[in-house]
N, CA, C, O and CB atoms as a CASP TS submission, in Angstrom:
PFRMAT TS
TARGET T0000
AUTHOR 0000-0000-0000
METHOD Language model
MODEL 1
PARENT N/A
ATOM      1  N   MET     1     150.886  29.763 177.346  1.00  0.00           N
ATOM      2  CA  MET     1     149.515  29.538 176.945  1.00  0.00           C
ATOM      3  C   MET     1     148.807  28.862 178.118  1.00  0.00           C
ATOM      4  O   MET     1     149.315  27.901 178.695  1.00  0.00           O
ATOM      5  CB  MET     1     149.431  28.674 175.636  1.00  0.00           C
ATOM      6  N   THR     2     147.649  29.370 178.453  1.00  0.00           N
ATOM      7  CA  THR     2     146.910  28.809 179.574  1.00  0.00           C
ATOM      8  C   THR     2     146.225  27.512 179.175  1.00  0.00           C
ATOM      9  O   THR     2     146.127  27.172 177.995  1.00  0.00           O
ATOM     10  CB  THR     2     145.882  29.812 180.091  1.00  0.00           C
ATOM     11  N   LYS     3     145.760  26.803 180.180  1.00  0.00           N
ATOM     12  CA  LYS     3     145.082  25.531 179.936  1.00  0.00           C
ATOM     13  C   LYS     3     143.787  25.740 179.145  1.00  0.00           C
ATOM     14  O   LYS     3     143.407  24.913 178.316  1.00  0.00           O
ATOM     15  CB  LYS     3     144.781  24.825 181.268  1.00  0.00           C
ATOM     16  N   ARG     4     143.127  26.853 179.420  1.00  0.00           N
ATOM     17  CA  ARG     4     141.873  27.138 178.705  1.00  0.00           C
ATOM     18  C   ARG     4     142.122  27.399 177.221  1.00  0.00           C
ATOM     19  O   ARG     4     141.396  26.898 176.363  1.00  0.00           O
ATOM     20  CB  ARG     4     141.163  28.345 179.333  1.00  0.00           C
ATOM     21  N   MET     5     143.154  28.188 176.931  1.00  0.00           N
ATOM     22  CA  MET     5     143.481  28.487 175.531  1.00  0.00           C
ATOM     23  C   MET     5     143.954  27.238 174.794  1.00  0.00           C
ATOM     24  O   MET     5     143.638  27.045 173.620  1.00  0.00           O
ATOM     25  CB  MET     5     144.558  29.578 175.453  1.00  0.00           C
ATOM     26  N   THR     6     144.714  26.392 175.490  1.00  0.00           N
ATOM     27  CA  THR     6     145.157  25.135 174.877  1.00  0.00           C
ATOM     28  C   THR     6     143.966  24.262 174.536  1.00  0.00           C
ATOM     29  O   THR     6     143.922  23.652 173.468  1.00  0.00           O
ATOM     30  CB  THR     6     146.115  24.379 175.811  1.00  0.00           C
ATOM     31  N   ARG     7     143.003  24.201 175.440  1.00  0.00           N
ATOM     32  CA  ARG     7     141.807  23.389 175.188  1.00  0.00           C
ATOM     33  C   ARG     7     141.022  23.928 174.002  1.00  0.00           C
ATOM     34  O   ARG     7     140.559  23.152 173.165  1.00  0.00           O
ATOM     35  CB  ARG     7     140.911  23.348 176.432  1.00  0.00           C
ATOM     36  N   ILE     8     140.865  25.240 173.916  1.00  0.00           N
ATOM     37  CA  ILE     8     140.128  25.838 172.800  1.00  0.00           C
ATOM     38  C   ILE     8     140.850  25.568 171.483  1.00  0.00           C
ATOM     39  O   ILE     8     140.220  25.192 170.495  1.00  0.00           O
ATOM     40  CB  ILE     8     139.953  27.358 173.013  1.00  0.00           C
ATOM     41  N   LEU     9     142.172  25.760 171.465  1.00  0.00           N
ATOM     42  CA  LEU     9     142.947  25.530 170.247  1.00  0.00           C
ATOM     43  C   LEU     9     142.866  24.068 169.791  1.00  0.00           C
ATOM     44  O   LEU     9     142.674  23.796 168.606  1.00  0.00           O
ATOM     45  CB  LEU     9     144.408  25.926 170.472  1.00  0.00           C
ATOM     46  N   LEU    10     143.011  23.134 170.729  1.00  0.00           N
ATOM     47  CA  LEU    10     142.941  21.717 170.354  1.00  0.00           C
ATOM     48  C   LEU    10     141.535  21.306 169.937  1.00  0.00           C
ATOM     49  O   LEU    10     141.375  20.416 169.101  1.00  0.00           O
ATOM     50  CB  LEU    10     143.407  20.843 171.510  1.00  0.00           C
ATOM     51  N   THR    11     140.525  21.936 170.501  1.00  0.00           N
ATOM     52  CA  THR    11     139.152  21.655 170.075  1.00  0.00           C
ATOM     53  C   THR    11     138.930  22.127 168.644  1.00  0.00           C
ATOM     54  O   THR    11     138.314  21.426 167.842  1.00  0.00           O
ATOM     55  CB  THR    11     138.140  22.332 171.021  1.00  0.00           C
ATOM     56  N   ILE    12     139.436  23.324 168.323  1.00  0.00           N
ATOM     57  CA  ILE    12     139.308  23.841 166.954  1.00  0.00           C
ATOM     58  C   ILE    12     140.041  22.932 165.972  1.00  0.00           C
ATOM     59  O   ILE    12     139.516  22.628 164.900  1.00  0.00           O
ATOM     60  CB  ILE    12     139.860  25.285 166.859  1.00  0.00           C
ATOM     61  N   LEU    13     141.244  22.497 166.326  1.00  0.00           N
ATOM     62  CA  LEU    13     141.999  21.603 165.448  1.00  0.00           C
ATOM     63  C   LEU    13     141.321  20.243 165.299  1.00  0.00           C
ATOM     64  O   LEU    13     141.379  19.630 164.234  1.00  0.00           O
ATOM     65  CB  LEU    13     143.413  21.418 165.982  1.00  0.00           C
ATOM     66  N   MET    14     140.680  19.777 166.365  1.00  0.00           N
ATOM     67  CA  MET    14     139.969  18.505 166.296  1.00  0.00           C
ATOM     68  C   MET    14     138.789  18.600 165.314  1.00  0.00           C
ATOM     69  O   MET    14     138.572  17.697 164.506  1.00  0.00           O
ATOM     70  CB  MET    14     139.472  18.091 167.703  1.00  0.00           C
ATOM     71  N   TYR    15     138.038  19.692 165.394  1.00  0.00           N
ATOM     72  CA  TYR    15     136.929  19.868 164.466  1.00  0.00           C
ATOM     73  C   TYR    15     137.413  20.176 163.050  1.00  0.00           C
ATOM     74  O   TYR    15     136.713  19.874 162.084  1.00  0.00           O
ATOM     75  CB  TYR    15     136.016  20.977 164.952  1.00  0.00           C
ATOM     76  N   ALA    16     138.582  20.766 162.915  1.00  0.00           N
ATOM     77  CA  ALA    16     139.155  20.965 161.585  1.00  0.00           C
ATOM     78  C   ALA    16     139.464  19.621 160.936  1.00  0.00           C
ATOM     79  O   ALA    16     139.324  19.468 159.723  1.00  0.00           O
ATOM     80  CB  ALA    16     140.432  21.827 161.664  1.00  0.00           C
ATOM     81  N   GLY    17     139.885  18.642 161.748  1.00  0.00           N
ATOM     82  CA  GLY    17     140.090  17.291 161.227  1.00  0.00           C
ATOM     83  C   GLY    17     138.798  16.685 160.713  1.00  0.00           C
ATOM     84  O   GLY    17     138.800  15.969 159.712  1.00  0.00           O
ATOM     85  N   VAL    18     137.697  16.968 161.390  1.00  0.00           N
ATOM     86  CA  VAL    18     136.390  16.476 160.925  1.00  0.00           C
ATOM     87  C   VAL    18     136.025  17.132 159.599  1.00  0.00           C
ATOM     88  O   VAL    18     135.486  16.476 158.708  1.00  0.00           O
ATOM     89  CB  VAL    18     135.287  16.752 161.982  1.00  0.00           C
ATOM     90  N   VAL    19     136.314  18.419 159.466  1.00  0.00           N
ATOM     91  CA  VAL    19     136.025  19.122 158.204  1.00  0.00           C
ATOM     92  C   VAL    19     136.858  18.540 157.071  1.00  0.00           C
ATOM     93  O   VAL    19     136.350  18.349 155.966  1.00  0.00           O
ATOM     94  CB  VAL    19     136.302  20.640 158.343  1.00  0.00           C
ATOM     95  N   VAL    20     138.136  18.255 157.333  1.00  0.00           N
ATOM     96  CA  VAL    20     138.998  17.641 156.307  1.00  0.00           C
ATOM     97  C   VAL    20     138.458  16.259 155.946  1.00  0.00           C
ATOM     98  O   VAL    20     138.479  15.869 154.778  1.00  0.00           O
ATOM     99  CB  VAL    20     140.475  17.536 156.807  1.00  0.00           C
ATOM    100  N   PHE    21     137.980  15.527 156.936  1.00  0.00           N
ATOM    101  CA  PHE    21     137.404  14.208 156.685  1.00  0.00           C
ATOM    102  C   PHE    21     136.179  14.308 155.769  1.00  0.00           C
ATOM    103  O   PHE    21     135.995  13.467 154.889  1.00  0.00           O
ATOM    104  CB  PHE    21     137.022  13.533 158.013  1.00  0.00           C
ATOM    105  N   LEU    22     135.351  15.319 155.968  1.00  0.00           N
ATOM    106  CA  LEU    22     134.115  15.460 155.187  1.00  0.00           C
ATOM    107  C   LEU    22     134.285  16.256 153.898  1.00  0.00           C
ATOM    108  O   LEU    22     133.337  16.350 153.118  1.00  0.00           O
ATOM    109  CB  LEU    22     133.064  16.114 156.028  1.00  0.00           C
ATOM    110  N   PHE    23     135.445  16.825 153.652  1.00  0.00           N
ATOM    111  CA  PHE    23     135.685  17.661 152.482  1.00  0.00           C
ATOM    112  C   PHE    23     135.334  16.979 151.153  1.00  0.00           C
ATOM    113  O   PHE    23     134.692  17.613 150.316  1.00  0.00           O
ATOM    114  CB  PHE    23     137.123  18.081 152.460  1.00  0.00           C
ATOM    115  N   PRO    24     135.722  15.718 150.919  1.00  0.00           N
ATOM    116  CA  PRO    24     135.362  15.100 149.629  1.00  0.00           C
ATOM    117  C   PRO    24     133.865  14.969 149.403  1.00  0.00           C
ATOM    118  O   PRO    24     133.409  14.984 148.260  1.00  0.00           O
ATOM    119  CB  PRO    24     135.985  13.742 149.529  1.00  0.00           C
ATOM    120  N   TYR    25     133.094  14.839 150.478  1.00  0.00           N
ATOM    121  CA  TYR    25     131.639  14.727 150.320  1.00  0.00           C
ATOM    122  C   TYR    25     131.029  16.058 149.923  1.00  0.00           C
ATOM    123  O   TYR    25     130.052  16.092 149.174  1.00  0.00           O
ATOM    124  CB  TYR    25     130.995  14.224 151.612  1.00  0.00           C
ATOM    125  N   PHE    26     131.590  17.153 150.414  1.00  0.00           N
ATOM    126  CA  PHE    26     131.071  18.473 150.066  1.00  0.00           C
ATOM    127  C   PHE    26     131.439  18.875 148.643  1.00  0.00           C
ATOM    128  O   PHE    26     130.652  19.536 147.965  1.00  0.00           O
ATOM    129  CB  PHE    26     131.592  19.510 151.042  1.00  0.00           C
ATOM    130  N   THR    27     132.630  18.481 148.182  1.00  0.00           N
ATOM    131  CA  THR    27     133.080  18.891 146.859  1.00  0.00           C
ATOM    132  C   THR    27     132.693  17.897 145.766  1.00  0.00           C
ATOM    133  O   THR    27     132.674  18.251 144.588  1.00  0.00           O
ATOM    134  CB  THR    27     134.571  19.077 146.866  1.00  0.00           C
ATOM    135  N   GLY    28     132.390  16.679 146.140  1.00  0.00           N
ATOM    136  CA  GLY    28     132.027  15.668 145.156  1.00  0.00           C
ATOM    137  C   GLY    28     133.213  15.002 144.496  1.00  0.00           C
ATOM    138  O   GLY    28     133.045  14.301 143.498  1.00  0.00           O
ATOM    139  N   ARG    29     134.402  15.200 145.021  1.00  0.00           N
ATOM    140  CA  ARG    29     135.613  14.591 144.454  1.00  0.00           C
ATOM    141  C   ARG    29     135.998  13.383 145.310  1.00  0.00           C
ATOM    142  O   ARG    29     136.776  13.493 146.258  1.00  0.00           O
ATOM    143  CB  ARG    29     136.797  15.630 144.385  1.00  0.00           C
ATOM    144  N   ILE    30     135.449  12.264 144.961  1.00  0.00           N
ATOM    145  CA  ILE    30     135.673  11.053 145.741  1.00  0.00           C
ATOM    146  C   ILE    30     137.023  10.415 145.402  1.00  0.00           C
ATOM    147  O   ILE    30     137.499   9.568 146.158  1.00  0.00           O
ATOM    148  CB  ILE    30     134.542  10.053 145.499  1.00  0.00           C
ATOM    149  N   SER    31     137.644  10.794 144.297  1.00  0.00           N
ATOM    150  CA  SER    31     138.913  10.181 143.909  1.00  0.00           C
ATOM    151  C   SER    31     140.013  10.457 144.930  1.00  0.00           C
ATOM    152  O   SER    31     140.875   9.607 145.155  1.00  0.00           O
ATOM    153  CB  SER    31     139.342  10.688 142.539  1.00  0.00           C
ATOM    154  N   THR    32     139.991  11.633 145.549  1.00  0.00           N
ATOM    155  CA  THR    32     140.965  11.941 146.595  1.00  0.00           C
ATOM    156  C   THR    32     140.374  11.737 147.986  1.00  0.00           C
ATOM    157  O   THR    32     140.977  12.137 148.982  1.00  0.00           O
ATOM    158  CB  THR    32     141.463  13.375 146.446  1.00  0.00           C
ATOM    159  N   GLY    33     139.232  11.136 148.057  1.00  0.00           N
ATOM    160  CA  GLY    33     138.528  10.991 149.323  1.00  0.00           C
ATOM    161  C   GLY    33     139.236  10.131 150.341  1.00  0.00           C
ATOM    162  O   GLY    33     139.194  10.432 151.534  1.00  0.00           O
ATOM    163  N   VAL    34     139.883   9.072 149.904  1.00  0.00           N
ATOM    164  CA  VAL    34     140.543   8.176 150.851  1.00  0.00           C
ATOM    165  C   VAL    34     141.668   8.898 151.579  1.00  0.00           C
ATOM    166  O   VAL    34     141.814   8.753 152.793  1.00  0.00           O
ATOM    167  CB  VAL    34     141.089   6.936 150.129  1.00  0.00           C
ATOM    168  N   LEU    35     142.456   9.666 150.858  1.00  0.00           N
ATOM    169  CA  LEU    35     143.544  10.413 151.481  1.00  0.00           C
ATOM    170  C   LEU    35     143.010  11.431 152.491  1.00  0.00           C
ATOM    171  O   LEU    35     143.547  11.555 153.592  1.00  0.00           O
ATOM    172  CB  LEU    35     144.381  11.120 150.411  1.00  0.00           C
ATOM    173  N   PHE    36     141.959  12.156 152.118  1.00  0.00           N
ATOM    174  CA  PHE    36     141.367  13.124 153.033  1.00  0.00           C
ATOM    175  C   PHE    36     140.762  12.437 154.251  1.00  0.00           C
ATOM    176  O   PHE    36     140.835  12.968 155.359  1.00  0.00           O
ATOM    177  CB  PHE    36     140.303  13.947 152.315  1.00  0.00           C
ATOM    178  N   MET    37     140.170  11.268 154.061  1.00  0.00           N
ATOM    179  CA  MET    37     139.574  10.544 155.187  1.00  0.00           C
ATOM    180  C   MET    37     140.654  10.087 156.164  1.00  0.00           C
ATOM    181  O   MET    37     140.463  10.168 157.378  1.00  0.00           O
ATOM    182  CB  MET    37     138.764   9.331 154.684  1.00  0.00           C
ATOM    183  N   ILE    38     141.767   9.616 155.655  1.00  0.00           N
ATOM    184  CA  ILE    38     142.855   9.163 156.529  1.00  0.00           C
ATOM    185  C   ILE    38     143.455  10.343 157.282  1.00  0.00           C
ATOM    186  O   ILE    38     143.666  10.266 158.493  1.00  0.00           O
ATOM    187  CB  ILE    38     143.949   8.440 155.711  1.00  0.00           C
ATOM    188  N   ILE    39     143.730  11.428 156.575  1.00  0.00           N
ATOM    189  CA  ILE    39     144.321  12.601 157.219  1.00  0.00           C
ATOM    190  C   ILE    39     143.349  13.210 158.222  1.00  0.00           C
ATOM    191  O   ILE    39     143.741  13.550 159.338  1.00  0.00           O
ATOM    192  CB  ILE    39     144.726  13.649 156.167  1.00  0.00           C
ATOM    193  N   GLY    40     142.104  13.348 157.839  1.00  0.00           N
ATOM    194  CA  GLY    40     141.106  13.953 158.733  1.00  0.00           C
ATOM    195  C   GLY    40     140.837  13.118 159.967  1.00  0.00           C
ATOM    196  O   GLY    40     140.757  13.651 161.074  1.00  0.00           O
ATOM    197  N   ALA    41     140.696  11.824 159.789  1.00  0.00           N
ATOM    198  CA  ALA    41     140.453  10.953 160.943  1.00  0.00           C
ATOM    199  C   ALA    41     141.675  10.913 161.854  1.00  0.00           C
ATOM    200  O   ALA    41     141.538  10.934 163.078  1.00  0.00           O
ATOM    201  CB  ALA    41     140.091   9.529 160.480  1.00  0.00           C
ATOM    202  N   GLY    42     142.852  10.857 161.274  1.00  0.00           N
ATOM    203  CA  GLY    42     144.074  10.849 162.082  1.00  0.00           C
ATOM    204  C   GLY    42     144.232  12.129 162.878  1.00  0.00           C
ATOM    205  O   GLY    42     144.583  12.092 164.057  1.00  0.00           O
ATOM    206  N   ALA    43     143.974  13.265 162.238  1.00  0.00           N
ATOM    207  CA  ALA    43     144.085  14.543 162.944  1.00  0.00           C
ATOM    208  C   ALA    43     143.056  14.647 164.064  1.00  0.00           C
ATOM    209  O   ALA    43     143.366  15.137 165.150  1.00  0.00           O
ATOM    210  CB  ALA    43     143.913  15.708 161.966  1.00  0.00           C
ATOM    211  N   THR    44     141.841  14.190 163.805  1.00  0.00           N
ATOM    212  CA  THR    44     140.804  14.238 164.828  1.00  0.00           C
ATOM    213  C   THR    44     141.180  13.403 166.039  1.00  0.00           C
ATOM    214  O   THR    44     141.032  13.846 167.178  1.00  0.00           O
ATOM    215  CB  THR    44     139.480  13.761 164.260  1.00  0.00           C
ATOM    216  N   VAL    45     141.663  12.204 165.796  1.00  0.00           N
ATOM    217  CA  VAL    45     142.045  11.329 166.901  1.00  0.00           C
ATOM    218  C   VAL    45     143.240  11.889 167.665  1.00  0.00           C
ATOM    219  O   VAL    45     143.226  11.920 168.896  1.00  0.00           O
ATOM    220  CB  VAL    45     142.367   9.929 166.382  1.00  0.00           C
ATOM    221  N   VAL    46     144.263  12.328 166.957  1.00  0.00           N
ATOM    222  CA  VAL    46     145.469  12.846 167.621  1.00  0.00           C
ATOM    223  C   VAL    46     145.149  14.085 168.452  1.00  0.00           C
ATOM    224  O   VAL    46     145.558  14.170 169.610  1.00  0.00           O
ATOM    225  CB  VAL    46     146.555  13.177 166.582  1.00  0.00           C
ATOM    226  N   PHE    47     144.419  15.052 167.874  1.00  0.00           N
ATOM    227  CA  PHE    47     144.114  16.270 168.620  1.00  0.00           C
ATOM    228  C   PHE    47     143.116  16.003 169.741  1.00  0.00           C
ATOM    229  O   PHE    47     143.156  16.672 170.774  1.00  0.00           O
ATOM    230  CB  PHE    47     143.569  17.342 167.682  1.00  0.00           C
ATOM    231  N   GLY    48     142.226  15.042 169.552  1.00  0.00           N
ATOM    232  CA  GLY    48     141.309  14.678 170.632  1.00  0.00           C
ATOM    233  C   GLY    48     142.036  14.050 171.807  1.00  0.00           C
ATOM    234  O   GLY    48     141.734  14.358 172.960  1.00  0.00           O
ATOM    235  N   ILE    49     142.983  13.180 171.530  1.00  0.00           N
ATOM    236  CA  ILE    49     143.762  12.565 172.609  1.00  0.00           C
ATOM    237  C   ILE    49     144.644  13.607 173.289  1.00  0.00           C
ATOM    238  O   ILE    49     144.754  13.615 174.515  1.00  0.00           O
ATOM    239  CB  ILE    49     144.627  11.406 172.065  1.00  0.00           C
ATOM    240  N   LEU    50     145.275  14.488 172.508  1.00  0.00           N
ATOM    241  CA  LEU    50     146.081  15.558 173.109  1.00  0.00           C
ATOM    242  C   LEU    50     145.230  16.471 173.981  1.00  0.00           C
ATOM    243  O   LEU    50     145.663  16.886 175.056  1.00  0.00           O
ATOM    244  CB  LEU    50     146.776  16.379 172.021  1.00  0.00           C
ATOM    245  N   ARG    51     144.033  16.782 173.527  1.00  0.00           N
ATOM    246  CA  ARG    51     143.128  17.618 174.324  1.00  0.00           C
ATOM    247  C   ARG    51     142.791  16.933 175.631  1.00  0.00           C
ATOM    248  O   ARG    51     142.759  17.565 176.687  1.00  0.00           O
ATOM    249  CB  ARG    51     141.842  17.932 173.545  1.00  0.00           C
ATOM    250  N   CYS    52     142.548  15.675 175.556  1.00  0.00           N
ATOM    251  CA  CYS    52     142.202  14.923 176.754  1.00  0.00           C
ATOM    252  C   CYS    52     143.359  14.900 177.741  1.00  0.00           C
ATOM    253  O   CYS    52     143.167  15.187 178.922  1.00  0.00           O
ATOM    254  CB  CYS    52     141.796  13.501 176.390  1.00  0.00           C
ATOM    255  N   TYR    53     144.549  14.566 177.278  1.00  0.00           N
ATOM    256  CA  TYR    53     145.689  14.433 178.172  1.00  0.00           C
ATOM    257  C   TYR    53     146.220  15.775 178.673  1.00  0.00           C
ATOM    258  O   TYR    53     146.660  15.868 179.819  1.00  0.00           O
ATOM    259  CB  TYR    53     146.787  13.689 177.476  1.00  0.00           C
ATOM    260  N   LEU    54     146.187  16.812 177.838  1.00  0.00           N
ATOM    261  CA  LEU    54     146.788  18.078 178.232  1.00  0.00           C
ATOM    262  C   LEU    54     145.849  18.988 179.014  1.00  0.00           C
ATOM    263  O   LEU    54     146.320  19.812 179.798  1.00  0.00           O
ATOM    264  CB  LEU    54     147.270  18.795 177.022  1.00  0.00           C
ATOM    265  N   THR    55     144.541  18.867 178.828  1.00  0.00           N
ATOM    266  CA  THR    55     143.641  19.813 179.464  1.00  0.00           C
ATOM    267  C   THR    55     142.661  19.185 180.438  1.00  0.00           C
ATOM    268  O   THR    55     142.267  19.834 181.407  1.00  0.00           O
ATOM    269  CB  THR    55     142.889  20.541 178.429  1.00  0.00           C
ATOM    270  N   GLU    56     142.261  17.960 180.214  1.00  0.00           N
ATOM    271  CA  GLU    56     141.242  17.374 181.084  1.00  0.00           C
ATOM    272  C   GLU    56     141.836  16.834 182.372  1.00  0.00           C
ATOM    273  O   GLU    56     141.297  17.071 183.453  1.00  0.00           O
ATOM    274  CB  GLU    56     140.509  16.266 180.358  1.00  0.00           C
ATOM    275  N   GLY    57     142.939  16.113 182.264  1.00  0.00           N
ATOM    276  CA  GLY    57     143.602  15.594 183.439  1.00  0.00           C
ATOM    277  C   GLY    57     143.023  14.308 183.985  1.00  0.00           C
ATOM    278  O   GLY    57     143.559  13.767 184.952  1.00  0.00           O
ATOM    279  N   ASP    58     141.951  13.796 183.408  1.00  0.00           N
ATOM    280  CA  ASP    58     141.357  12.574 183.926  1.00  0.00           C
ATOM    281  C   ASP    58     141.399  11.435 182.909  1.00  0.00           C
ATOM    282  O   ASP    58     140.585  10.513 182.979  1.00  0.00           O
ATOM    283  CB  ASP    58     139.929  12.834 184.346  1.00  0.00           C
ATOM    284  N   CYS    59     142.328  11.490 181.975  1.00  0.00           N
ATOM    285  CA  CYS    59     142.384  10.490 180.928  1.00  0.00           C
ATOM    286  C   CYS    59     143.444   9.422 181.186  1.00  0.00           C
ATOM    287  O   CYS    59     143.584   8.484 180.402  1.00  0.00           O
ATOM    288  CB  CYS    59     142.646  11.154 179.610  1.00  0.00           C
ATOM    289  N   GLY    60     144.177   9.557 182.262  1.00  0.00           N
ATOM    290  CA  GLY    60     145.210   8.579 182.581  1.00  0.00           C
ATOM    291  C   GLY    60     144.611   7.343 183.220  1.00  0.00           C
ATOM    292  O   GLY    60     143.393   7.170 183.266  1.00  0.00           O
ATOM    293  N   ARG    61     145.482   6.499 183.706  1.00  0.00           N
ATOM    294  CA  ARG    61     145.034   5.291 184.364  1.00  0.00           C
ATOM    295  C   ARG    61     144.387   5.626 185.700  1.00  0.00           C
ATOM    296  O   ARG    61     144.756   6.595 186.364  1.00  0.00           O
ATOM    297  CB  ARG    61     146.199   4.322 184.558  1.00  0.00           C
ATOM    298  N   ILE    62     143.427   4.813 186.072  1.00  0.00           N
ATOM    299  CA  ILE    62     142.779   4.982 187.359  1.00  0.00           C
ATOM    300  C   ILE    62     143.716   4.429 188.431  1.00  0.00           C
ATOM    301  O   ILE    62     144.179   3.295 188.314  1.00  0.00           O
ATOM    302  CB  ILE    62     141.383   4.269 187.394  1.00  0.00           C
ATOM    303  N   PRO    63     143.999   5.202 189.461  1.00  0.00           N
ATOM    304  CA  PRO    63     144.898   4.688 190.487  1.00  0.00           C
ATOM    305  C   PRO    63     144.280   3.506 191.230  1.00  0.00           C
ATOM    306  O   PRO    63     143.102   3.528 191.586  1.00  0.00           O
ATOM    307  CB  PRO    63     145.259   5.793 191.473  1.00  0.00           C
ATOM    308  N   HIS    64     145.068   2.510 191.449  1.00  0.00           N
ATOM    309  CA  HIS    64     144.588   1.287 192.091  1.00  0.00           C
ATOM    310  C   HIS    64     145.256   1.184 193.447  1.00  0.00           C
ATOM    311  O   HIS    64     146.431   0.828 193.543  1.00  0.00           O
ATOM    312  CB  HIS    64     144.882   0.020 191.218  1.00  0.00           C
ATOM    313  N   HIS    65     144.511   1.493 194.493  1.00  0.00           N
ATOM    314  CA  HIS    65     145.092   1.552 195.826  1.00  0.00           C
ATOM    315  C   HIS    65     144.874   0.276 196.633  1.00  0.00           C
ATOM    316  O   HIS    65     145.680  -0.051 197.504  1.00  0.00           O
ATOM    317  CB  HIS    65     144.521   2.718 196.572  1.00  0.00           C
ATOM    318  N   SER    66     143.824  -0.424 196.359  1.00  0.00           N
ATOM    319  CA  SER    66     143.554  -1.623 197.145  1.00  0.00           C
ATOM    320  C   SER    66     142.993  -2.714 196.244  1.00  0.00           C
ATOM    321  O   SER    66     142.778  -2.511 195.049  1.00  0.00           O
ATOM    322  CB  SER    66     142.574  -1.315 198.298  1.00  0.00           C
ATOM    323  N   ARG    67     142.768  -3.847 196.831  1.00  0.00           N
ATOM    324  CA  ARG    67     142.212  -4.966 196.059  1.00  0.00           C
ATOM    325  C   ARG    67     140.767  -4.705 195.725  1.00  0.00           C
ATOM    326  O   ARG    67     140.050  -4.059 196.489  1.00  0.00           O
ATOM    327  CB  ARG    67     142.342  -6.283 196.827  1.00  0.00           C
ATOM    328  N   ASP    68     140.339  -5.204 194.589  1.00  0.00           N
ATOM    329  CA  ASP    68     138.957  -4.989 194.175  1.00  0.00           C
ATOM    330  C   ASP    68     138.097  -6.235 194.299  1.00  0.00           C
ATOM    331  O   ASP    68     137.024  -6.321 193.702  1.00  0.00           O
ATOM    332  CB  ASP    68     138.923  -4.502 192.762  1.00  0.00           C
ATOM    333  N   TRP    69     138.562  -7.179 195.062  1.00  0.00           N
ATOM    334  CA  TRP    69     137.736  -8.363 195.283  1.00  0.00           C
ATOM    335  C   TRP    69     137.496  -8.617 196.726  1.00  0.00           C
ATOM    336  O   TRP    69     136.816  -9.580 197.079  1.00  0.00           O
ATOM    337  CB  TRP    69     138.360  -9.562 194.672  1.00  0.00           C
TER
END
């Protein structure tokens, strides 16, 4: 799988987490809302971090070569 396809797939999964997070508001079933909010927010964060680390390449630590003072 290329880097571009990985980025597209992780972006879709990240937005799917947002949809899961908002699902109780669309259906009006707030009784299961907490579970959906936890799962949706967790999926969004995990897939967003994976997208950043696997495709962007600039999410790691900034290299420190010299003194900053």
